[in-house]
C-alpha positions, 0 to 999 in steps of 0.5 A, a space after each residue: 391781277 396782284 400788285 407786288 410792292 418792293 420794299 427798300 433794302 434794309 441796311 444793317 446798322 452793324 455794317 454802318 461806319 463808326 463816326 469816331 473812324 470814319 473820315 476826317 480825322 478818325 482813330 483808324 482812318 481806313 476804308 470798308 474792306 467788303 467794298 460795300 458802296 453805301 459804307 464807302 461813299 460815307 468815307 473821306 480821307 483824313 485831313 493829314 492824308 491830303 495835307 502831307 501831298 500839298 506839303 510835299 508838292 511845295 517842297 519840290 517846287 522849291 527844290 526845282 527853283 533851286 536846282 534851275 537857278 544853280 544851273 543858270 548860275 554856273 552857265 553864266 558864272 566866271 567865278 564858279 569854283 568846283 570842290 571836292 564833296 566831304 566824304 561824310 556826305 556818303 555816310 550820312 547817306 547810308 544813316 538816312 537809308 537805315 533810318 527809313 528802313 527802321 521807320 517802315 519797320 516801326 510803321 508795320 509793327 503799329 499796324 499790327 498793334 492796332 489790328 489786335 496783335 499787340 501779343 505777337 510783336 514787341 513794341 514799335 516804340 523801340 523802332 521809333 527811337 531808333 529812327 529819331 536817332 538815325 535822324 538826329 545823327 544825320 543832321 549832325 553829320 551834315 553839320 560836320 560836312 559844313 565844318 570841314 568845308 569851312 576849315 578849308 576856307 570855304 563859306 556861304 559866300 566864298 564863291 557860288 558854288 559854295 553858296 549852293 551847297 550850303 543852301 542846299 544842304 541847309 535847307 534840306 537839314 531843316 526839313 528833316 528836323 521838321 520830320 524829327 519833330 513829326 516822328 516825336 509827336 508820333 511817339 508821344 501819341 503812341 505812348 498814350 495809346 492815342 495815335 492814329 494810324 493816318 498820323 503815322 503814315 503821313 509821317 512815314 511818307 514825308 521821312 521817305 520823301 526826305 530820303 529820295 530828295 537827299 539822293 536827288 540833291 547829293 547827285 546834283 551836288 556831284 554832278 554840279 559841284 
């Protein structure tokens, strides 16, 4: 009786991941499209993909603590004074929402560039610059809101309600400035043709989170102040 010898399956070297593109910090950081298990097991998310979720979780916990403090302080305060929110805050909200749209447009155009469709789409840098401008306009609008309140005699230490307004809006604005720093980094890397898709995705994810966070804060301030 003949003995059948089973040879181990041959691995096509062309299907193995490029070490420059696989795992931590790779060029494209994309899992294989064919779903091949041998290749998929070698894939690991880039550090930016994991790190951004840690950052967003920390920010969420911080603003959750602010929210709890506001609710408790208002419930136990005898000197809580309500005031009308500056109307420019609603304009600022539209600006920030528009910036998310332009950033999403630029993200998709960058994906097309990296996919080899450079000749079919215009440069995504234009939309990144528009997003950067809108982000700066939002921060400037927040400064106008603070100036309007101070002109009415409402300062950081005037009463608990004004204190929470300044703390919440200023803390959010500082995080928006951090997002602007990320946009500048993306623009610089794109100009040098050294942009990693994972960096753009992380920046976009952070920016969209700032949008959602601001909508929540605006609703909270409108309800409690």
